[in-house]
C-alpha positions as CSV (number, residue, x, y, z in Angstrom):
1,M,140.2,86.8,117.3
2,T,136.6,88.0,117.9
3,N,133.9,85.5,118.5
4,S,131.2,86.7,116.0
5,P,127.5,85.6,116.5
6,V,127.0,85.9,112.7
7,L,128.8,82.7,111.8
8,P,126.7,80.3,113.9
9,F,123.5,82.0,112.6
10,V,124.6,81.7,108.9
11,G,125.7,78.1,109.5
12,G,122.3,77.2,111.1
13,F,120.4,79.0,108.4
14,M,122.3,77.1,105.7
15,L,121.7,73.8,107.5
16,G,118.0,74.6,107.8
17,L,117.8,75.3,104.1
18,L,119.6,72.0,103.3
19,C,117.1,70.1,105.5
20,A,114.1,71.8,104.0
21,G,115.4,71.1,100.5
22,A,115.9,67.5,101.3
23,W,112.4,67.2,102.9
24,F,110.5,68.8,100.0
25,S,112.6,67.1,97.3
26,T,111.3,63.7,98.2
27,K,107.7,62.9,97.2
28,D,107.4,60.2,99.8
29,A,108.3,62.4,102.8
30,L,105.9,60.7,105.1
31,L,103.0,62.5,103.4
32,L,100.3,60.2,102.2
33,P,97.5,61.0,99.7
34,L,94.3,62.0,101.5
35,S,92.1,59.5,99.8
36,P,91.8,56.8,97.1
37,F,88.7,58.5,95.7
38,S,88.8,60.3,92.4
39,S,86.9,63.5,91.5
40,R,84.5,62.1,88.9
41,G,82.1,64.0,86.8
42,Q,84.1,67.3,86.7
43,T,84.1,69.3,83.5
44,A,87.8,69.6,82.5
45,T,88.9,72.9,81.0
46,S,92.3,74.4,81.3
47,T,92.3,77.6,83.4
48,S,95.0,79.0,85.6
49,R,93.0,78.5,88.8
50,E,92.0,74.8,88.3
51,T,94.1,72.2,90.2
52,P,94.7,68.5,89.7
53,D,92.2,66.1,91.3
54,S,93.0,65.7,94.9
55,G,90.8,62.8,95.9
56,A,89.8,64.6,99.1
57,V,86.4,65.7,97.7
58,S,84.2,64.3,94.9
59,V,81.4,66.2,93.3
60,V,79.5,65.7,90.0
61,D,77.5,67.9,87.8
62,Q,74.0,68.3,89.4
63,P,70.7,70.1,89.2
64,A,70.7,73.8,90.1
65,G,69.2,74.6,93.5
66,L,69.7,75.7,97.1
67,A,72.1,72.8,98.1
68,V,75.2,71.1,96.6
69,V,75.6,67.4,97.2
70,L,79.1,65.9,97.5
71,E,79.6,62.3,96.6
72,S,82.4,62.0,99.2
73,L,84.7,64.0,101.5
74,T,87.8,62.3,102.7
75,V,89.6,64.4,105.3
76,P,90.9,63.5,108.8
77,P,89.3,64.9,112.0
78,P,89.0,67.6,113.1
79,G,87.6,68.1,109.6
80,V,87.3,71.1,107.3
81,W,84.9,73.8,106.1
82,V,83.4,72.9,102.7
83,A,82.7,76.0,100.8
84,V,80.7,76.2,97.5
85,R,82.0,79.1,95.3
86,E,81.0,80.7,92.1
87,V,83.5,80.4,89.2
88,N,84.0,83.7,87.3
89,D,86.1,83.0,84.1
90,S,89.1,81.3,85.7
91,D,88.8,82.8,89.2
92,L,86.8,81.7,92.2
93,G,84.1,84.1,93.2
94,N,81.6,84.6,95.9
95,V,80.9,81.9,98.5
96,L,77.3,80.7,98.2
97,G,77.4,78.5,101.3
98,A,79.7,76.6,103.7
99,L,79.3,73.6,106.0
100,H,81.7,72.3,108.7
101,A,82.4,68.6,108.2
102,T,84.3,66.8,111.0
103,G,85.8,63.9,109.1
104,P,85.2,61.5,106.2
105,R,81.7,61.5,104.8
106,T,79.6,60.3,101.9
107,T,76.7,62.1,100.3
108,L,77.2,65.4,102.2
109,S,74.7,68.2,101.4
110,V,75.9,71.8,101.6
111,P,73.1,74.3,102.1
112,L,73.4,77.5,100.1
113,L,72.4,81.1,100.9
114,R,71.8,81.7,97.1
115,A,70.9,79.0,94.6
116,T,73.1,77.7,91.9
117,L,71.9,78.5,88.3
118,P,71.7,76.2,85.3
119,S,74.6,76.0,82.9
120,L,77.0,77.8,85.3
121,R,80.2,76.4,86.8
122,Y,80.9,76.2,90.5
123,A,83.6,75.0,92.8
124,V,83.8,73.2,96.1
125,E,86.9,74.4,98.0
126,L,88.0,73.1,101.4
127,Y,89.3,75.3,104.3
128,R,90.9,74.6,107.7
129,D,89.1,76.3,110.6
130,D,91.1,79.0,112.4
131,G,89.8,77.8,115.7
132,N,86.7,79.9,116.1
133,D,84.2,77.4,114.8
134,A,82.8,79.9,112.2
135,F,83.6,80.0,108.5
136,D,85.5,83.1,107.5
137,L,87.0,83.3,104.0
138,M,89.6,85.9,105.2
139,T,90.9,84.0,108.3
140,D,90.4,80.3,107.6
141,S,93.2,78.8,105.5
142,V,92.8,76.9,102.3
143,Y,93.1,73.1,102.8
144,V,96.1,71.8,100.9
145,D,96.4,68.3,99.5
146,F,99.8,67.0,100.6
147,A,100.0,64.6,97.6
148,T,99.7,67.5,95.1
149,G,100.7,70.5,97.1
150,Q,97.6,72.3,95.7
151,P,94.5,73.7,97.3
152,V,91.6,71.2,97.3
153,V,89.1,72.4,94.8
154,A,86.6,70.3,92.8
155,Y,84.6,71.9,89.9
156,F,81.1,71.1,88.7
157,T,78.4,72.5,86.5
158,A,74.8,73.0,87.5
159,H,72.1,71.9,85.0
């Protein structure tokens, strides 16, 4: 009888799939919601890109201008990049500005390179830093809320 290296590999792979399935099938798998805060003041429309409220960021409709003010940001250290993005139909568009926040904050102001305009929708999206301490939409990963499994995005309208 030949001792095949394939059988231990297949067995290990199947065991790994079983463990991963058990982990992700339980909603209470040691993953806690990020915050008790709710995202108030958001305009609710059903588009394919919008995600459920995460509680990690709260933003309300606000005057157009060169800064966006968050009501609260609830993320653990080392923090996240807070990016303000245009909303084009149901897709997120250009980043207008980004700010690195190192942990939970209230009343955080994100300066913009280009002003928001009245009657247009915008989004605040959170990103994890890739370690270079500079915001890069291509290399920083989207921050995911463990409670929902969705990217953390909060929508608002400028007026």
